[in-house]
C-alpha positions in Angstrom: -15.8 -49.5 27.8 -14.9 -46.2 29.5 -16.5 -46.4 32.9 -15.6 -42.8 33.7 -18.5 -41.7 31.4 -20.9 -43.2 34.0 -19.2 -41.5 37.0 -21.0 -38.1 36.8 -24.4 -39.6 36.8 -23.6 -42.1 39.6 -22.0 -39.4 41.8 -24.9 -37.1 41.1 -27.4 -39.7 42.2 -25.3 -40.6 45.3 -25.3 -36.9 46.3 -29.1 -37.1 46.9 -29.7 -35.8 50.5 -33.3 -37.2 50.8 -32.5 -40.9 50.7 -29.6 -40.4 53.0 -31.8 -38.4 55.4 -34.5 -41.1 55.2 -32.1 -43.9 56.2 -30.6 -41.8 59.0 -34.1 -41.1 60.4 -35.2 -44.7 60.0 -32.1 -45.9 61.8 -33.4 -44.1 64.9 -36.6 -46.1 64.8 -37.3 -48.0 68.0 -38.3 -51.1 66.0 -34.8 -51.7 64.7 -33.0 -51.3 61.4 -35.4 -53.2 59.2 -37.0 -50.1 57.7 -33.6 -48.5 56.9 -32.3 -51.6 55.2 -35.5 -51.9 53.2 -35.2 -48.3 52.2 -31.7 -48.9 51.0 -32.7 -51.9 49.0 -35.6 -50.0 47.4 -33.3 -47.1 46.5 -30.7 -49.5 44.9 -33.4 -51.4 43.0 -34.8 -48.1 41.6 -31.3 -47.0 40.5 -30.8 -50.3 38.6 -34.3 -50.2 37.0 -33.8 -46.6 36.0 -30.4 -47.3 34.4 -31.8 -50.2 32.4 -34.8 -48.1 31.2 -32.5 -45.3 30.3 -30.3 -47.6 28.2 -33.3 -49.0 26.4 -34.5 -45.4 25.7 -31.0 -44.4 24.6 -30.8 -47.3 22.1 -33.8 -45.9 20.3 -32.4 -42.3 20.1 -30.1 -41.2 17.3 -26.6 -40.2 18.1 -27.0 -36.8 16.5 -29.9 -34.5 15.6 -30.7 -33.4 12.1 -28.4 -30.4 12.7 -25.5 -32.5 13.6 -25.5 -31.8 17.4 -24.9 -34.6 19.8 -28.2 -35.9 21.4 -26.3 -36.7 24.6 -25.0 -33.1 24.8 -28.5 -31.7 24.3 -29.8 -34.0 27.1 -27.0 -32.8 29.4 -27.8 -29.1 28.7 -31.5 -29.8 29.3 -30.6 -31.5 32.5 -28.5 -28.5 33.6 -31.5 -26.2 33.0 -33.8 -28.5 35.0 -31.4 -28.9 37.9 -30.8 -25.2 38.1 -34.6 -24.7 38.1 -35.0 -27.2 40.9 -32.3 -25.4 42.9 -34.2 -22.1 42.7 -37.4 -23.8 43.7 -35.8 -25.6 46.6 -34.2 -22.4 47.8 -37.6 -20.6 47.8 -39.4 -23.4 49.6 -36.6 -24.2 52.1 -38.6 -23.1 55.1 -42.1 -23.7 56.5 -44.5 -20.9 57.3 -43.6 -21.1 61.0 -39.9 -20.5 60.1 -38.7 -24.1 60.6 -36.6 -25.8 57.9 -38.9 -27.7 55.5 -36.8 -30.8 56.2 -38.2 -30.9 59.7 -41.7 -31.8 58.7 -40.4 -34.4 56.3 -38.3 -36.0 58.9 -41.3 -36.3 61.3 -43.3 -38.2 58.6 -40.4 -40.6 57.8 -39.8 -41.5 61.4 -43.4 -42.9 61.6 -42.8 -45.5 58.8 -42.2 -49.2 59.5 -40.2 -51.8 57.8 -43.0 -52.7 55.4 -43.0 -49.3 53.9 -39.3 -48.8 53.8 -38.7 -50.4 50.4 -41.5 -48.4 48.8 -40.0 -45.2 50.3 -36.7 -46.0 48.8 -38.3 -46.4 45.3 -40.4 -43.3 45.8 -37.5 -41.1 46.7 -35.8 -42.0 43.5 -38.8 -40.9 41.4 -37.7 -37.3 41.3 -36.6 -35.1 38.3 -33.0 -34.9 39.5 -32.4 -38.6 39.8 -34.3 -39.5 36.7 -32.5 -37.0 34.6 -29.1 -38.2 35.8 -30.0 -41.8 35.2 -31.0 -40.8 31.6 -27.7 -39.1 31.0 -25.8 -42.1 32.3 -27.9 -44.5 30.3 -27.2 -42.6 27.1 -23.4 -42.8 27.8 -23.8 -46.5 28.6 -25.7 -47.2 25.4 -23.3 -45.3 23.2 -20.4 -47.3 24.5 -22.0 -50.6 23.2 -20.4 -52.8 25.9 -20.2 -56.5 25.8 -22.5 -58.5 28.2 -19.8 -59.0 30.8 -18.8 -55.3 30.6 -22.5 -54.3 30.8 -23.1 -56.3 34.0 -19.9 -55.0 35.6 -20.6 -51.4 34.7 -24.2 -51.6 35.9 -23.1 -53.2 39.2 -20.4 -50.5 39.8 -22.9 -47.7 38.8 -25.5 -49.0 41.3 -22.9 -49.5 44.0 -21.5 -46.0 43.6 -25.0 -44.4 43.4 -26.2 -46.2 46.5 -23.0 -45.9 48.5 -23.9 -42.8 50.4 -27.2 -44.4 51.5 -25.5 -47.6 52.5 -22.8 -46.0 54.7 -25.2 -45.0 57.6 -26.7 -48.5 57.6 -23.3 -50.1 57.7 -22.1 -47.8 60.5 -25.2 -48.6 62.5 -24.9 -52.4 62.0 -21.2 -52.5 62.7 -21.0 -50.0 65.6 -24.3 -51.0 67.2 -25.3 -48.8 70.2 -22.2 -46.7 69.8 -23.6 -45.3 66.5 -26.6 -43.7 68.3 -24.9 -40.5 69.2 -23.3 -39.7 65.8 -26.5 -40.6 64.1 -28.5 -38.4 66.4 -26.1 -35.5 65.6 -26.4 -36.2 61.9 -30.3 -36.2 62.2 -30.1 -32.8 63.8 -27.8 -31.5 61.2 -30.0 -32.7 58.4 -33.1 -31.2 59.9 -31.4 -27.8 60.2 -29.3 -27.8 57.0 -30.8 -30.5 54.7 -32.7 -28.1 52.5 -29.8 -25.8 52.0 -27.5 -28.8 51.3 -29.9 -29.9 48.6 -29.7 -26.5 46.9 -25.9 -26.7 46.9 -25.9 -30.2 45.4 -28.4 -29.2 42.7 -26.3 -26.1 41.7 -23.1 -28.2 41.5 -24.8 -30.9 39.4 -26.3 -28.3 37.1 -22.8 -26.9 36.6 -21.4 -30.3 35.8 -24.1 -31.1 33.3 -23.6 -27.7 31.7 -19.9 -28.4 31.2 -20.7 -31.9 29.8 -23.3 -30.5 27.5 -21.1 -27.6 26.2 -18.2 -30.0 25.7 -20.3 -32.3 23.7 -21.4 -29.6 21.3 -17.9 -28.9 20.1 
Protein backbone atom coordinates (compact mmCIF):
# COMPACT_ATOMS: atom_id res chain seq x y z
CA UNK A 1 0.00 0.00 0.00
CA UNK A 2 1.28 3.48 -0.91
CA UNK A 3 1.02 5.41 2.36
CA UNK A 4 1.91 8.67 0.64
CA UNK A 5 -1.65 8.82 -0.74
CA UNK A 6 -2.87 9.40 2.83
CA UNK A 7 -0.38 12.15 3.65
CA UNK A 8 -2.29 15.15 2.16
CA UNK A 9 -5.42 14.37 4.17
CA UNK A 10 -3.52 13.71 7.39
CA UNK A 11 -1.39 16.85 7.05
CA UNK A 12 -4.46 18.89 6.19
CA UNK A 13 -6.26 17.69 9.30
CA UNK A 14 -3.13 18.27 11.39
CA UNK A 15 -3.05 21.88 10.17
CA UNK A 16 -6.31 22.64 11.97
CA UNK A 17 -5.74 25.70 14.18
CA UNK A 18 -8.85 25.30 16.34
CA UNK A 19 -7.96 22.02 18.15
CA UNK A 20 -4.40 23.25 18.62
CA UNK A 21 -5.72 26.50 20.07
CA UNK A 22 -8.20 24.63 22.28
CA UNK A 23 -5.47 22.46 23.79
CA UNK A 24 -3.18 25.44 24.35
CA UNK A 25 -5.93 27.38 26.13
CA UNK A 26 -6.93 24.35 28.19
CA UNK A 27 -3.31 23.81 29.27
CA UNK A 28 -3.54 27.15 31.03
CA UNK A 29 -6.48 25.89 33.08
CA UNK A 30 -5.90 26.18 36.82
CA UNK A 31 -7.34 22.72 37.40
CA UNK A 32 -4.50 21.01 35.54
CA UNK A 33 -3.97 19.28 32.23
CA UNK A 34 -6.95 16.91 32.39
CA UNK A 35 -9.15 18.90 30.01
CA UNK A 36 -6.34 19.28 27.44
CA UNK A 37 -5.55 15.56 27.47
CA UNK A 38 -9.25 14.72 27.15
CA UNK A 39 -9.54 17.13 24.21
CA UNK A 40 -6.58 15.44 22.50
CA UNK A 41 -8.15 12.00 22.99
CA UNK A 42 -11.48 13.25 21.64
CA UNK A 43 -9.80 14.72 18.55
CA UNK A 44 -7.80 11.53 17.84
CA UNK A 45 -10.91 9.36 18.31
CA UNK A 46 -12.89 11.53 15.91
CA UNK A 47 -10.10 11.31 13.31
CA UNK A 48 -10.12 7.51 13.50
CA UNK A 49 -13.91 7.22 13.33
CA UNK A 50 -14.07 9.61 10.39
CA UNK A 51 -11.42 7.65 8.51
CA UNK A 52 -13.24 4.37 9.07
CA UNK A 53 -16.55 5.91 7.98
CA UNK A 54 -14.89 7.41 4.89
CA UNK A 55 -13.42 4.04 3.93
CA UNK A 56 -16.83 2.39 4.27
CA UNK A 57 -18.40 5.10 2.12
CA UNK A 58 -15.60 4.84 -0.41
CA UNK A 59 -16.09 1.09 -0.79
CA UNK A 60 -19.65 1.76 -1.97
CA UNK A 61 -18.64 4.34 -4.55
CA UNK A 62 -17.56 3.43 -8.08
CA UNK A 63 -13.98 4.15 -9.12
CA UNK A 64 -15.18 6.13 -12.13
CA UNK A 65 -18.28 8.06 -13.16
CA UNK A 66 -20.34 7.17 -16.20
CA UNK A 67 -18.24 9.65 -18.17
CA UNK A 68 -14.99 7.95 -17.22
CA UNK A 69 -13.79 10.55 -14.71
CA UNK A 70 -12.19 9.45 -11.44
CA UNK A 71 -14.57 9.77 -8.49
CA UNK A 72 -11.64 10.49 -6.21
CA UNK A 73 -10.54 13.36 -8.48
CA UNK A 74 -14.06 14.82 -8.52
CA UNK A 75 -14.23 14.65 -4.71
CA UNK A 76 -10.86 16.43 -4.52
CA UNK A 77 -12.09 19.21 -6.83
CA UNK A 78 -15.26 19.58 -4.78
CA UNK A 79 -13.10 19.74 -1.65
CA UNK A 80 -11.00 22.49 -3.24
CA UNK A 81 -14.10 24.58 -3.94
CA UNK A 82 -15.46 24.04 -0.41
CA UNK A 83 -12.14 24.88 1.27
CA UNK A 84 -11.76 28.02 -0.84
CA UNK A 85 -15.29 29.06 0.13
CA UNK A 86 -14.51 28.49 3.80
CA UNK A 87 -11.36 30.61 3.45
CA UNK A 88 -13.41 33.51 2.05
CA UNK A 89 -16.00 33.16 4.81
CA UNK A 90 -13.32 33.00 7.51
CA UNK A 91 -11.63 36.12 6.14
CA UNK A 92 -14.88 38.07 6.16
CA UNK A 93 -15.74 37.04 9.75
CA UNK A 94 -12.24 37.22 11.22
CA UNK A 95 -13.12 40.14 13.53
CA UNK A 96 -15.83 40.85 16.08
CA UNK A 97 -17.99 44.01 15.89
CA UNK A 98 -15.77 45.66 18.54
CA UNK A 99 -12.67 45.12 16.38
CA UNK A 100 -11.19 42.24 18.37
CA UNK A 101 -10.12 39.08 16.54
CA UNK A 102 -12.95 36.53 16.46
CA UNK A 103 -10.62 33.97 18.07
CA UNK A 104 -10.58 36.06 21.27
CA UNK A 105 -14.22 35.33 22.13
CA UNK A 106 -13.75 31.65 21.28
CA UNK A 107 -10.69 31.38 23.56
CA UNK A 108 -12.61 32.89 26.47
CA UNK A 109 -15.32 30.23 26.12
CA UNK A 110 -12.83 27.33 25.88
CA UNK A 111 -10.93 28.37 28.98
CA UNK A 112 -14.08 27.89 31.08
CA UNK A 113 -14.39 24.20 30.19
CA UNK A 114 -13.44 21.43 32.59
CA UNK A 115 -11.99 17.96 32.06
CA UNK A 116 -15.44 16.39 31.68
CA UNK A 117 -16.16 18.42 28.57
CA UNK A 118 -12.69 18.23 27.05
CA UNK A 119 -13.30 14.96 25.19
CA UNK A 120 -16.56 16.21 23.73
CA UNK A 121 -14.85 19.42 22.66
CA UNK A 122 -12.21 17.44 20.76
CA UNK A 123 -14.90 15.47 18.92
CA UNK A 124 -16.95 18.59 18.24
CA UNK A 125 -13.99 20.48 16.80
CA UNK A 126 -13.49 17.72 14.26
CA UNK A 127 -17.08 18.02 13.05
CA UNK A 128 -16.38 20.80 10.58
CA UNK A 129 -16.51 20.78 6.76
CA UNK A 130 -12.74 21.06 6.33
CA UNK A 131 -11.82 18.05 8.46
CA UNK A 132 -14.68 15.90 7.20
CA UNK A 133 -13.86 16.58 3.55
CA UNK A 134 -10.17 15.79 4.09
CA UNK A 135 -11.10 12.57 5.91
CA UNK A 136 -13.32 11.61 2.98
CA UNK A 137 -10.58 12.18 0.42
CA UNK A 138 -8.15 10.14 2.53
CA UNK A 139 -10.72 7.39 2.99
CA UNK A 140 -11.24 7.13 -0.77
CA UNK A 141 -7.49 6.77 -1.32
CA UNK A 142 -7.37 4.23 1.51
CA UNK A 143 -10.18 2.14 0.07
CA UNK A 144 -8.85 2.22 -3.49
CA UNK A 145 -5.53 0.74 -2.31
CA UNK A 146 -7.29 -2.39 -0.97
CA UNK A 147 -4.76 -2.99 1.84
CA UNK A 148 -4.36 -6.20 3.79
CA UNK A 149 -5.63 -6.22 7.42
CA UNK A 150 -2.14 -5.60 8.78
CA UNK A 151 -1.50 -2.80 6.30
CA UNK A 152 -4.89 -1.28 7.09
CA UNK A 153 -4.20 -1.16 10.85
CA UNK A 154 -0.72 0.26 10.29
CA UNK A 155 -1.93 2.87 7.83
CA UNK A 156 -4.83 3.93 10.07
CA UNK A 157 -2.49 4.23 13.07
CA UNK A 158 -0.01 6.36 11.12
CA UNK A 159 -2.82 8.51 9.72
CA UNK A 160 -4.27 9.22 13.16
CA UNK A 161 -0.81 9.83 14.65
CA UNK A 162 0.07 12.35 11.95
CA UNK A 163 -3.35 14.05 12.00
CA UNK A 164 -3.25 14.42 15.81
CA UNK A 165 0.46 15.23 16.11
CA UNK A 166 0.06 19.01 16.15
CA UNK A 167 -2.54 18.76 18.90
CA UNK A 168 -0.38 16.37 20.92
CA UNK A 169 2.79 18.49 20.83
CA UNK A 170 1.60 21.24 23.26
CA UNK A 171 0.36 18.57 25.67
CA UNK A 172 3.67 16.71 25.57
CA UNK A 173 5.62 19.93 26.04
CA UNK A 174 3.50 20.89 29.05
CA UNK A 175 3.82 17.46 30.64
CA UNK A 176 7.58 17.16 30.07
CA UNK A 177 8.57 20.76 30.83
CA UNK A 178 6.10 21.30 33.65
CA UNK A 179 6.10 24.86 35.07
CA UNK A 180 8.80 25.88 32.56
CA UNK A 181 6.24 25.55 29.76
CA UNK A 182 3.95 28.24 31.18
CA UNK A 183 5.75 31.17 29.56
CA UNK A 184 5.95 29.78 25.98
CA UNK A 185 2.37 28.52 26.23
CA UNK A 186 1.21 31.97 27.36
CA UNK A 187 3.01 33.56 24.41
CA UNK A 188 1.42 31.00 22.09
CA UNK A 189 -2.04 31.76 23.51
CA UNK A 190 -1.51 35.47 22.84
CA UNK A 191 -0.38 34.77 19.30
CA UNK A 192 -3.37 32.54 18.61
CA UNK A 193 -5.80 35.15 19.93
CA UNK A 194 -4.25 37.79 17.70
CA UNK A 195 -3.50 35.82 14.54
CA UNK A 196 -5.51 32.59 14.82
CA UNK A 197 -8.26 33.66 12.41
CA UNK A 198 -5.79 34.84 9.77
CA UNK A 199 -3.76 31.65 10.18
CA UNK A 200 -6.86 29.58 9.52
CA UNK A 201 -7.47 31.49 6.29
CA UNK A 202 -3.93 30.76 5.12
CA UNK A 203 -4.28 27.06 5.95
CA UNK A 204 -7.59 26.83 4.10
CA UNK A 205 -6.14 28.48 1.00
CA UNK A 206 -3.15 26.14 0.96
CA UNK A 207 -5.35 23.08 1.42
CA UNK A 208 -7.69 24.25 -1.34
CA UNK A 209 -4.71 24.58 -3.68
CA UNK A 210 -3.47 21.08 -2.78
CA UNK A 211 -6.86 19.50 -3.39
CA UNK A 212 -7.17 21.39 -6.68
CA UNK A 213 -3.84 19.99 -7.87
CA UNK A 214 -4.80 16.47 -6.75
CA UNK A 215 -8.16 16.74 -8.49
CA UNK A 216 -6.79 18.09 -11.76
CA UNK A 217 -4.06 15.43 -11.80
CA UNK A 218 -6.67 12.71 -11.30
CA UNK A 219 -8.70 13.90 -14.30
CA UNK A 220 -5.87 13.29 -16.73
